N, C-alpha and C positions, 0 to 999 in steps of 0.2 A: 550474431548469437551471443556473443561475449557481452555486448551492450544490454541487450535484453535480460541476461541473467543477472548482470550488476544492478540493473533497475528494479527487478524484481526481489533481490536479495535486500536491496535498500527499503523497499516497501515493506517488507517482513521486519526489518529493523525498526522501522517507523511504527508498525502495528505494536510491537514490543514495548516501545517508548510509551504508545498510548494505552498500554495495559490490556491487549488481547491476550487471553490466557496462554498458558505455556503449551497445551495440548494442542492448540490450532496452530500456533507457531510451528511446533515439531512437525506436525502434519505436512504443513507447507515446505518446512526444510527437507523433509523426507521426498516429497515430490521432486523438489530441485535436485536432490542427489541422483535420482533416476531419470534426469533430464525432461521432466514433465512440467515445464514452465507453466503451461496453460492451466493444470490442475493447481499448481500452487498459487497463481495469479487469482484463479477463481474461489479457492479456499480462503485466501486472506481477506478478500472484498466482501464475500458472502459472510464471513464470521464477523468481520468489522461492523457489517450492516446489521446482522441478528443482534449482536450486543450494543448497537447504537453508539458506537464509538466516534465521537465527534472528530472531524478533520478540518484543516484549512484549505484555503483555495491551492496552496502549493501542493498539498498532498493529492488533491484532486487532479491537478495538472500533470502529477506524476503518474497516476492511475489511467489518465487519458492518453498519455505518452506511450505507457506500457501496452495499451490496448491498440493503439494505432500500429505500433511495431509489430503486433500480433494479428494485425488486420481484422479487428474486432468490430462489429458494428457498434454503434452508441447504445443501443438498447441493451448490451450485455453488462454495461457497467454505469449506465445512466442514474440508475437509483441510488448511486453514492452521493449525488448532488445534494440529497436531503440530509446528509450527514454534516454539511459544511457549516461551520459556526464562525463566529467572529474571532479573529486572531486573539482577543483580549479574553476570550472563555476557556482558552487552553492555556495552561500554566507556562510561564516565560521560560523556566528551564528546559521544559519538553520542547517548546517551540524553538528555542535555540539550538537544541540538538538536532532537531528535524531540519533546520535552516542548514546546519552542517552537513548533513546527509545529502540533501538536495544539491547543495553547492558543490558537493565532490562529484556530482554526475555530470557536471556542465564541462 
């Protein structure tokens, strides 16, 4: 459970780096405070999708990993694939920070 929580918090931090608005970030963090990891995960990926926030393959892999840990079917997060963009289209400083967050999970 601790590993799942860490991964979702990392996804929330990545969403913040990718400029998801503070309101949606705070809603997700509030869900985490109440041990509602599923709601926090759903909030983040739904809002990232709603705002067309581009992600890299590594972020999608993290989403997939979280979904696997929660035993969610692919249909619950597959829509995020359409947000995957070339690593060159996301600013390098942001990619570097995302890389650090993902590396810390291993």
